[in-house]
PyMOL Python script that loads the backbone (N, CA, C, O; Angstrom):
from pymol import cmd

cmd.read_pdbstr("""\
ATOM      1  N   MET A   1       0.848  -1.204  -0.032  1.00  0.00           N
ATOM      2  CA  MET A   1       0.010  -0.001  -0.011  1.00  0.00           C
ATOM      3  C   MET A   1       0.865   1.239   0.003  1.00  0.00           C
ATOM      4  O   MET A   1       1.741   1.377   0.856  1.00  0.00           O
ATOM      5  N   ARG A   2       0.640   2.101  -0.882  1.00  0.00           N
ATOM      6  CA  ARG A   2       1.408   3.324  -1.001  1.00  0.00           C
ATOM      7  C   ARG A   2       0.635   4.460  -0.356  1.00  0.00           C
ATOM      8  O   ARG A   2      -0.578   4.582  -0.521  1.00  0.00           O
ATOM      9  N   PRO A   3       1.363   5.292   0.383  1.00  0.00           N
ATOM     10  CA  PRO A   3       0.674   6.468   1.024  1.00  0.00           C
ATOM     11  C   PRO A   3       0.333   7.503   0.003  1.00  0.00           C
ATOM     12  O   PRO A   3       1.034   7.641  -0.999  1.00  0.00           O
ATOM     13  N   THR A   4      -0.680   8.203   0.221  1.00  0.00           N
ATOM     14  CA  THR A   4      -1.047   9.322  -0.634  1.00  0.00           C
ATOM     15  C   THR A   4      -0.743  10.600   0.065  1.00  0.00           C
ATOM     16  O   THR A   4      -1.030  10.759   1.251  1.00  0.00           O
ATOM     17  N   ALA A   5      -0.158  11.519  -0.666  1.00  0.00           N
ATOM     18  CA  ALA A   5       0.124  12.822  -0.092  1.00  0.00           C
ATOM     19  C   ALA A   5      -0.345  13.864  -1.089  1.00  0.00           C
ATOM     20  O   ALA A   5      -0.135  13.741  -2.296  1.00  0.00           O
ATOM     21  N   THR A   6      -0.978  14.882  -0.558  1.00  0.00           N
ATOM     22  CA  THR A   6      -1.453  15.934  -1.426  1.00  0.00           C
ATOM     23  C   THR A   6      -0.739  17.208  -0.946  1.00  0.00           C
ATOM     24  O   THR A   6      -0.642  17.529   0.239  1.00  0.00           O
ATOM     25  N   ALA A   7      -0.267  17.875  -1.947  1.00  0.00           N
ATOM     26  CA  ALA A   7       0.378  19.198  -1.617  1.00  0.00           C
ATOM     27  C   ALA A   7       0.032  20.203  -2.678  1.00  0.00           C
ATOM     28  O   ALA A   7       0.059  19.869  -3.863  1.00  0.00           O
ATOM     29  N   ARG A   8      -0.272  21.351  -2.328  1.00  0.00           N
ATOM     30  CA  ARG A   8      -0.579  22.395  -3.268  1.00  0.00           C
ATOM     31  C   ARG A   8       0.717  23.062  -3.594  1.00  0.00           C
ATOM     32  O   ARG A   8       1.501  23.349  -2.689  1.00  0.00           O
ATOM     33  N   PRO A   9       0.990  23.336  -4.914  1.00  0.00           N
ATOM     34  CA  PRO A   9       2.162  24.017  -5.249  1.00  0.00           C
ATOM     35  C   PRO A   9       2.239  25.451  -4.634  1.00  0.00           C
ATOM     36  O   PRO A   9       1.211  26.119  -4.521  1.00  0.00           O
ATOM     37  N   SER A  10       3.415  25.909  -4.248  1.00  0.00           N
ATOM     38  CA  SER A  10       3.543  27.224  -3.717  1.00  0.00           C
ATOM     39  C   SER A  10       3.298  28.192  -4.790  1.00  0.00           C
ATOM     40  O   SER A  10       3.741  28.033  -5.927  1.00  0.00           O
ATOM     41  N   SER A  11       2.544  29.261  -4.401  1.00  0.00           N
ATOM     42  CA  SER A  11       2.223  30.266  -5.402  1.00  0.00           C
ATOM     43  C   SER A  11       3.476  31.132  -5.625  1.00  0.00           C
ATOM     44  O   SER A  11       4.160  31.528  -4.680  1.00  0.00           O
ATOM     45  N   SER A  12       3.742  31.401  -6.878  1.00  0.00           N
ATOM     46  CA  SER A  12       4.937  32.163  -7.215  1.00  0.00           C
ATOM     47  C   SER A  12       4.555  33.569  -7.509  1.00  0.00           C
ATOM     48  O   SER A  12       3.513  33.788  -8.126  1.00  0.00           O
ATOM     49  N   SER A  13       5.323  34.535  -7.112  1.00  0.00           N
ATOM     50  CA  SER A  13       5.036  35.920  -7.327  1.00  0.00           C
ATOM     51  C   SER A  13       5.653  36.414  -8.577  1.00  0.00           C
ATOM     52  O   SER A  13       6.837  36.182  -8.821  1.00  0.00           O
ATOM     53  N   ALA A  14       4.894  37.086  -9.379  1.00  0.00           N
ATOM     54  CA  ALA A  14       5.353  37.781 -10.595  1.00  0.00           C
ATOM     55  C   ALA A  14       6.071  36.816 -11.573  1.00  0.00           C
ATOM     56  O   ALA A  14       7.059  37.161 -12.220  1.00  0.00           O
ATOM     57  N   GLY A  15       5.511  35.584 -11.639  1.00  0.00           N
ATOM     58  CA  GLY A  15       6.067  34.615 -12.572  1.00  0.00           C
ATOM     59  C   GLY A  15       7.377  34.022 -12.167  1.00  0.00           C
ATOM     60  O   GLY A  15       8.011  33.368 -12.995  1.00  0.00           O
ATOM     61  N   ASP A  16       7.824  34.199 -10.969  1.00  0.00           N
ATOM     62  CA  ASP A  16       9.078  33.659 -10.462  1.00  0.00           C
ATOM     63  C   ASP A  16       8.853  32.200 -10.066  1.00  0.00           C
ATOM     64  O   ASP A  16       8.152  31.935  -9.089  1.00  0.00           O
ATOM     65  N   PRO A  17       9.437  31.239 -10.809  1.00  0.00           N
ATOM     66  CA  PRO A  17       9.156  29.850 -10.538  1.00  0.00           C
ATOM     67  C   PRO A  17      10.002  29.307  -9.295  1.00  0.00           C
ATOM     68  O   PRO A  17       9.719  28.209  -8.816  1.00  0.00           O
ATOM     69  N   ALA A  18      10.964  30.026  -8.815  1.00  0.00           N
ATOM     70  CA  ALA A  18      11.828  29.528  -7.709  1.00  0.00           C
ATOM     71  C   ALA A  18      11.009  29.114  -6.473  1.00  0.00           C
ATOM     72  O   ALA A  18      11.223  28.023  -5.945  1.00  0.00           O
ATOM     73  N   PRO A  19      10.076  29.957  -6.001  1.00  0.00           N
ATOM     74  CA  PRO A  19       9.377  29.522  -4.803  1.00  0.00           C
ATOM     75  C   PRO A  19       8.565  28.204  -4.939  1.00  0.00           C
ATOM     76  O   PRO A  19       8.444  27.416  -4.001  1.00  0.00           O
ATOM     77  N   GLY A  20       8.045  28.024  -6.106  1.00  0.00           N
ATOM     78  CA  GLY A  20       7.312  26.793  -6.391  1.00  0.00           C
ATOM     79  C   GLY A  20       8.221  25.536  -6.385  1.00  0.00           C
ATOM     80  O   GLY A  20       7.873  24.483  -5.851  1.00  0.00           O
ATOM     81  N   ARG A  21       9.375  25.711  -6.995  1.00  0.00           N
ATOM     82  CA  ARG A  21      10.356  24.658  -6.958  1.00  0.00           C
ATOM     83  C   ARG A  21      10.810  24.322  -5.553  1.00  0.00           C
ATOM     84  O   ARG A  21      10.917  23.154  -5.182  1.00  0.00           O
ATOM     85  N   LEU A  22      11.077  25.367  -4.773  1.00  0.00           N
ATOM     86  CA  LEU A  22      11.566  25.125  -3.437  1.00  0.00           C
ATOM     87  C   LEU A  22      10.466  24.476  -2.575  1.00  0.00           C
ATOM     88  O   LEU A  22      10.746  23.597  -1.760  1.00  0.00           O
ATOM     89  N   GLY A  23       9.230  24.915  -2.764  1.00  0.00           N
ATOM     90  CA  GLY A  23       8.106  24.260  -2.082  1.00  0.00           C
ATOM     91  C   GLY A  23       7.968  22.848  -2.455  1.00  0.00           C
ATOM     92  O   GLY A  23       7.644  22.025  -1.599  1.00  0.00           O
ATOM     93  N   GLY A  24       8.199  22.494  -3.722  1.00  0.00           N
ATOM     94  CA  GLY A  24       8.127  21.089  -4.131  1.00  0.00           C
ATOM     95  C   GLY A  24       9.247  20.233  -3.426  1.00  0.00           C
ATOM     96  O   GLY A  24       9.047  19.090  -3.014  1.00  0.00           O
ATOM     97  N   LEU A  25      10.379  20.866  -3.336  1.00  0.00           N
ATOM     98  CA  LEU A  25      11.493  20.111  -2.653  1.00  0.00           C
ATOM     99  C   LEU A  25      11.185  19.832  -1.187  1.00  0.00           C
ATOM    100  O   LEU A  25      11.454  18.752  -0.663  1.00  0.00           O
ATOM    101  N   TYR A  26      10.606  20.852  -0.544  1.00  0.00           N
ATOM    102  CA  TYR A  26      10.199  20.729   0.864  1.00  0.00           C
ATOM    103  C   TYR A  26       9.092  19.631   1.026  1.00  0.00           C
ATOM    104  O   TYR A  26       9.056  18.864   1.988  1.00  0.00           O
ATOM    105  N   ALA A  27       8.207  19.629   0.007  1.00  0.00           N
ATOM    106  CA  ALA A  27       7.081  18.609   0.056  1.00  0.00           C
ATOM    107  C   ALA A  27       7.655  17.195  -0.051  1.00  0.00           C
ATOM    108  O   ALA A  27       7.251  16.285   0.672  1.00  0.00           O
ATOM    109  N   LEU A  28       8.624  17.036  -0.988  1.00  0.00           N
ATOM    110  CA  LEU A  28       9.239  15.756  -1.150  1.00  0.00           C
ATOM    111  C   LEU A  28      10.029  15.330   0.058  1.00  0.00           C
ATOM    112  O   LEU A  28      10.007  14.157   0.431  1.00  0.00           O
ATOM    113  N   GLU A  29      10.724  16.254   0.675  1.00  0.00           N
ATOM    114  CA  GLU A  29      11.443  15.947   1.845  1.00  0.00           C
ATOM    115  C   GLU A  29      10.544  15.562   2.977  1.00  0.00           C
ATOM    116  O   GLU A  29      10.897  14.656   3.733  1.00  0.00           O
ATOM    117  N   GLN A  30       9.404  16.186   3.148  1.00  0.00           N
ATOM    118  CA  GLN A  30       8.423  15.901   4.205  1.00  0.00           C
ATOM    119  C   GLN A  30       7.855  14.478   3.896  1.00  0.00           C
ATOM    120  O   GLN A  30       7.655  13.693   4.824  1.00  0.00           O
ATOM    121  N   LEU A  31       7.606  14.155   2.653  1.00  0.00           N
ATOM    122  CA  LEU A  31       7.044  12.815   2.296  1.00  0.00           C
ATOM    123  C   LEU A  31       8.032  11.786   2.720  1.00  0.00           C
ATOM    124  O   LEU A  31       7.625  10.781   3.304  1.00  0.00           O
ATOM    125  N   ALA A  32       9.293  11.954   2.475  1.00  0.00           N
ATOM    126  CA  ALA A  32      10.258  10.962   2.835  1.00  0.00           C
ATOM    127  C   ALA A  32      10.428  10.835   4.308  1.00  0.00           C
ATOM    128  O   ALA A  32      10.632   9.732   4.814  1.00  0.00           O
ATOM    129  N   GLN A  33      10.344  12.014   5.073  1.00  0.00           N
ATOM    130  CA  GLN A  33      10.492  11.983   6.487  1.00  0.00           C
ATOM    131  C   GLN A  33       9.303  11.274   7.151  1.00  0.00           C
ATOM    132  O   GLN A  33       9.477  10.593   8.161  1.00  0.00           O
ATOM    133  N   ASP A  34       8.069  11.433   6.574  1.00  0.00           N
ATOM    134  CA  ASP A  34       6.933  10.901   7.200  1.00  0.00           C
ATOM    135  C   ASP A  34       6.689   9.396   6.878  1.00  0.00           C
ATOM    136  O   ASP A  34       5.747   8.799   7.400  1.00  0.00           O
ATOM    137  N   ASN A  35       7.501   8.822   6.059  1.00  0.00           N
ATOM    138  CA  ASN A  35       7.318   7.448   5.591  1.00  0.00           C
ATOM    139  C   ASN A  35       8.520   6.618   5.829  1.00  0.00           C
ATOM    140  O   ASN A  35       9.631   7.046   5.516  1.00  0.00           O
ATOM    141  N   ARG A  36       8.349   5.409   6.386  1.00  0.00           N
ATOM    142  CA  ARG A  36       9.499   4.548   6.709  1.00  0.00           C
ATOM    143  C   ARG A  36       9.780   3.561   5.556  1.00  0.00           C
ATOM    144  O   ARG A  36      10.733   2.786   5.646  1.00  0.00           O
ATOM    145  N   ASP A  37       9.007   3.569   4.520  1.00  0.00           N
ATOM    146  CA  ASP A  37       9.216   2.680   3.405  1.00  0.00           C
ATOM    147  C   ASP A  37      10.469   3.047   2.684  1.00  0.00           C
ATOM    148  O   ASP A  37      10.567   4.147   2.141  1.00  0.00           O
ATOM    149  N   PRO A  38      11.454   2.146   2.658  1.00  0.00           N
ATOM    150  CA  PRO A  38      12.760   2.478   2.067  1.00  0.00           C
ATOM    151  C   PRO A  38      12.692   2.674   0.504  1.00  0.00           C
ATOM    152  O   PRO A  38      13.523   3.381  -0.065  1.00  0.00           O
ATOM    153  N   VAL A  39      11.719   2.054  -0.148  1.00  0.00           N
ATOM    154  CA  VAL A  39      11.501   2.136  -1.558  1.00  0.00           C
ATOM    155  C   VAL A  39      10.990   3.569  -1.847  1.00  0.00           C
ATOM    156  O   VAL A  39      11.494   4.232  -2.753  1.00  0.00           O
ATOM    157  N   LEU A  40      10.021   4.026  -1.100  1.00  0.00           N
ATOM    158  CA  LEU A  40       9.495   5.417  -1.298  1.00  0.00           C
ATOM    159  C   LEU A  40      10.633   6.403  -1.014  1.00  0.00           C
ATOM    160  O   LEU A  40      10.849   7.324  -1.803  1.00  0.00           O
ATOM    161  N   ARG A  41      11.359   6.233   0.085  1.00  0.00           N
ATOM    162  CA  ARG A  41      12.414   7.212   0.416  1.00  0.00           C
ATOM    163  C   ARG A  41      13.425   7.226  -0.726  1.00  0.00           C
ATOM    164  O   ARG A  41      13.843   8.316  -1.116  1.00  0.00           O
ATOM    165  N   GLN A  42      13.843   6.111  -1.281  1.00  0.00           N
ATOM    166  CA  GLN A  42      14.757   6.006  -2.371  1.00  0.00           C
ATOM    167  C   GLN A  42      14.183   6.765  -3.602  1.00  0.00           C
ATOM    168  O   GLN A  42      14.930   7.462  -4.290  1.00  0.00           O
ATOM    169  N   THR A  43      12.922   6.639  -3.869  1.00  0.00           N
ATOM    170  CA  THR A  43      12.282   7.298  -4.987  1.00  0.00           C
ATOM    171  C   THR A  43      12.395   8.773  -4.806  1.00  0.00           C
ATOM    172  O   THR A  43      12.670   9.477  -5.777  1.00  0.00           O
ATOM    173  N   VAL A  44      12.199   9.288  -3.612  1.00  0.00           N
ATOM    174  CA  VAL A  44      12.274  10.702  -3.358  1.00  0.00           C
ATOM    175  C   VAL A  44      13.709  11.198  -3.582  1.00  0.00           C
ATOM    176  O   VAL A  44      13.923  12.256  -4.174  1.00  0.00           O
ATOM    177  N   VAL A  45      14.685  10.421  -3.102  1.00  0.00           N
ATOM    178  CA  VAL A  45      16.080  10.742  -3.346  1.00  0.00           C
ATOM    179  C   VAL A  45      16.367  10.838  -4.796  1.00  0.00           C
ATOM    180  O   VAL A  45      17.005  11.783  -5.260  1.00  0.00           O
ATOM    181  N   ASP A  46      15.874   9.814  -5.556  1.00  0.00           N
ATOM    182  CA  ASP A  46      16.153   9.754  -7.005  1.00  0.00           C
ATOM    183  C   ASP A  46      15.548  10.965  -7.742  1.00  0.00           C
ATOM    184  O   ASP A  46      16.164  11.508  -8.659  1.00  0.00           O
ATOM    185  N   VAL A  47      14.340  11.380  -7.330  1.00  0.00           N
ATOM    186  CA  VAL A  47      13.695  12.524  -7.955  1.00  0.00           C
ATOM    187  C   VAL A  47      14.458  13.829  -7.700  1.00  0.00           C
ATOM    188  O   VAL A  47      14.655  14.633  -8.611  1.00  0.00           O
ATOM    189  N   ILE A  48      14.889  14.025  -6.433  1.00  0.00           N
ATOM    190  CA  ILE A  48      15.651  15.192  -6.055  1.00  0.00           C
ATOM    191  C   ILE A  48      16.979  15.175  -6.801  1.00  0.00           C
ATOM    192  O   ILE A  48      17.401  16.217  -7.301  1.00  0.00           O
ATOM    193  N   CYS A  49      17.647  14.039  -6.893  1.00  0.00           N
ATOM    194  CA  CYS A  49      18.931  13.965  -7.595  1.00  0.00           C
ATOM    195  C   CYS A  49      18.769  14.298  -9.065  1.00  0.00           C
ATOM    196  O   CYS A  49      19.591  15.012  -9.639  1.00  0.00           O
ATOM    197  N   ALA A  50      17.693  13.775  -9.687  1.00  0.00           N
ATOM    198  CA  ALA A  50      17.459  14.013 -11.147  1.00  0.00           C
ATOM    199  C   ALA A  50      17.200  15.510 -11.318  1.00  0.00           C
ATOM    200  O   ALA A  50      17.689  16.078 -12.294  1.00  0.00           O
ATOM    201  N   TYR A  51      16.485  16.164 -10.459  1.00  0.00           N
ATOM    202  CA  TYR A  51      16.254  17.579 -10.573  1.00  0.00           C
ATOM    203  C   TYR A  51      17.586  18.325 -10.464  1.00  0.00           C
ATOM    204  O   TYR A  51      17.821  19.257 -11.232  1.00  0.00           O
ATOM    205  N   LEU A  52      18.435  17.952  -9.561  1.00  0.00           N
ATOM    206  CA  LEU A  52      19.693  18.658  -9.385  1.00  0.00           C
ATOM    207  C   LEU A  52      20.656  18.411 -10.574  1.00  0.00           C
ATOM    208  O   LEU A  52      21.533  19.235 -10.835  1.00  0.00           O
ATOM    209  N   ARG A  53      20.493  17.299 -11.280  1.00  0.00           N
ATOM    210  CA  ARG A  53      21.360  17.051 -12.449  1.00  0.00           C
ATOM    211  C   ARG A  53      20.863  17.833 -13.707  1.00  0.00           C
ATOM    212  O   ARG A  53      21.590  17.930 -14.696  1.00  0.00           O
ATOM    213  N   MET A  54      19.635  18.382 -13.662  1.00  0.00           N
ATOM    214  CA  MET A  54      19.139  19.101 -14.860  1.00  0.00           C
ATOM    215  C   MET A  54      20.046  20.281 -15.228  1.00  0.00           C
ATOM    216  O   MET A  54      20.585  20.946 -14.343  1.00  0.00           O
ATOM    217  N   PRO A  55      20.206  20.532 -16.468  1.00  0.00           N
ATOM    218  CA  PRO A  55      21.087  21.642 -16.864  1.00  0.00           C
ATOM    219  C   PRO A  55      20.464  22.990 -16.485  1.00  0.00           C
ATOM    220  O   PRO A  55      19.245  23.156 -16.507  1.00  0.00           O
ATOM    221  N   TYR A  56      21.304  23.919 -16.150  1.00  0.00           N
ATOM    222  CA  TYR A  56      20.824  25.243 -15.846  1.00  0.00           C
ATOM    223  C   TYR A  56      21.085  26.180 -16.991  1.00  0.00           C
ATOM    224  O   TYR A  56      22.213  26.286 -17.472  1.00  0.00           O
ATOM    225  N   THR A  57      20.046  26.864 -17.433  1.00  0.00           N
ATOM    226  CA  THR A  57      20.212  27.900 -18.483  1.00  0.00           C
ATOM    227  C   THR A  57      19.933  29.230 -17.783  1.00  0.00           C
ATOM    228  O   THR A  57      18.805  29.463 -17.346  1.00  0.00           O
ATOM    229  N   PRO A  58      20.918  30.096 -17.667  1.00  0.00           N
ATOM    230  CA  PRO A  58      20.633  31.355 -17.050  1.00  0.00           C
ATOM    231  C   PRO A  58      19.685  32.236 -17.902  1.00  0.00           C
ATOM    232  O   PRO A  58      19.677  32.108 -19.126  1.00  0.00           O
ATOM    233  N   PRO A  59      18.911  33.097 -17.292  1.00  0.00           N
ATOM    234  CA  PRO A  59      17.997  33.922 -18.026  1.00  0.00           C
ATOM    235  C   PRO A  59      18.749  34.980 -18.784  1.00  0.00           C
ATOM    236  O   PRO A  59      19.879  35.304 -18.419  1.00  0.00           O
ATOM    237  N   PRO A  60      18.149  35.546 -19.854  1.00  0.00           N
ATOM    238  CA  PRO A  60      18.848  36.574 -20.587  1.00  0.00           C
ATOM    239  C   PRO A  60      19.115  37.807 -19.706  1.00  0.00           C
ATOM    240  O   PRO A  60      18.402  38.032 -18.729  1.00  0.00           O
ATOM    241  N   ASP A  61      20.144  38.607 -20.051  1.00  0.00           N
ATOM    242  CA  ASP A  61      20.494  39.799 -19.267  1.00  0.00           C
ATOM    243  C   ASP A  61      19.257  40.685 -19.059  1.00  0.00           C
ATOM    244  O   ASP A  61      18.495  40.911 -19.999  1.00  0.00           O
ATOM    245  N   GLY A  62      19.068  41.155 -17.908  1.00  0.00           N
ATOM    246  CA  GLY A  62      17.993  42.024 -17.598  1.00  0.00           C
ATOM    247  C   GLY A  62      16.729  41.303 -17.048  1.00  0.00           C
ATOM    248  O   GLY A  62      15.876  41.924 -16.413  1.00  0.00           O
ATOM    249  N   ASP A  63      16.638  39.987 -17.309  1.00  0.00           N
ATOM    250  CA  ASP A  63      15.545  39.198 -16.776  1.00  0.00           C
ATOM    251  C   ASP A  63      15.926  38.518 -15.496  1.00  0.00           C
ATOM    252  O   ASP A  63      16.660  37.530 -15.514  1.00  0.00           O
ATOM    253  N   ARG A  64      15.455  39.010 -14.407  1.00  0.00           N
ATOM    254  CA  ARG A  64      15.854  38.474 -13.080  1.00  0.00           C
ATOM    255  C   ARG A  64      14.837  37.488 -12.494  1.00  0.00           C
ATOM    256  O   ARG A  64      14.929  37.050 -11.348  1.00  0.00           O
ATOM    257  N   SER A  65      13.809  37.150 -13.400  1.00  0.00           N
ATOM    258  CA  SER A  65      12.821  36.191 -12.881  1.00  0.00           C
ATOM    259  C   SER A  65      13.509  34.863 -12.681  1.00  0.00           C
ATOM    260  O   SER A  65      14.324  34.453 -13.508  1.00  0.00           O
ATOM    261  N   GLY A  66      13.191  34.185 -11.593  1.00  0.00           N
ATOM    262  CA  GLY A  66      13.858  32.900 -11.333  1.00  0.00           C
ATOM    263  C   GLY A  66      15.008  33.026 -10.330  1.00  0.00           C
ATOM    264  O   GLY A  66      15.505  32.023  -9.817  1.00  0.00           O
ATOM    265  N   HIS A  67      15.418  34.245 -10.059  1.00  0.00           N
ATOM    266  CA  HIS A  67      16.483  34.466  -9.077  1.00  0.00           C
ATOM    267  C   HIS A  67      15.861  34.629  -7.680  1.00  0.00           C
ATOM    268  O   HIS A  67      14.892  35.365  -7.489  1.00  0.00           O
ATOM    269  N   LEU A  68      16.448  33.924  -6.725  1.00  0.00           N
ATOM    270  CA  LEU A  68      15.954  34.139  -5.382  1.00  0.00           C
ATOM    271  C   LEU A  68      16.355  35.517  -4.809  1.00  0.00           C
ATOM    272  O   LEU A  68      17.442  36.020  -5.092  1.00  0.00           O
ATOM    273  N   ARG A  69      15.534  36.069  -4.066  1.00  0.00           N
ATOM    274  CA  ARG A  69      15.765  37.415  -3.539  1.00  0.00           C
ATOM    275  C   ARG A  69      16.009  37.327  -2.028  1.00  0.00           C
ATOM    276  O   ARG A  69      16.226  38.349  -1.377  1.00  0.00           O
TER     277      ARG A  69
END
""", "prot")
cmd.dss("prot")
cmd.show_as("cartoon", "prot")
cmd.util.cbc("prot")
cmd.orient("prot")
């Protein structure tokens, strides 16, 4: 039996996606902390690692959306 978790994405201000991504990481971390199933925990680790391996493309000059303030 797999646990179900519902989380609403964090609202981002002015089109800044960083708060939503950070909220998603915190939700994944909480899911892993709340569950003792090693398979689920490993899945969370795999998802976070895959996200961290994604290439980063900086925004064009003058566009600061996506930067943490």
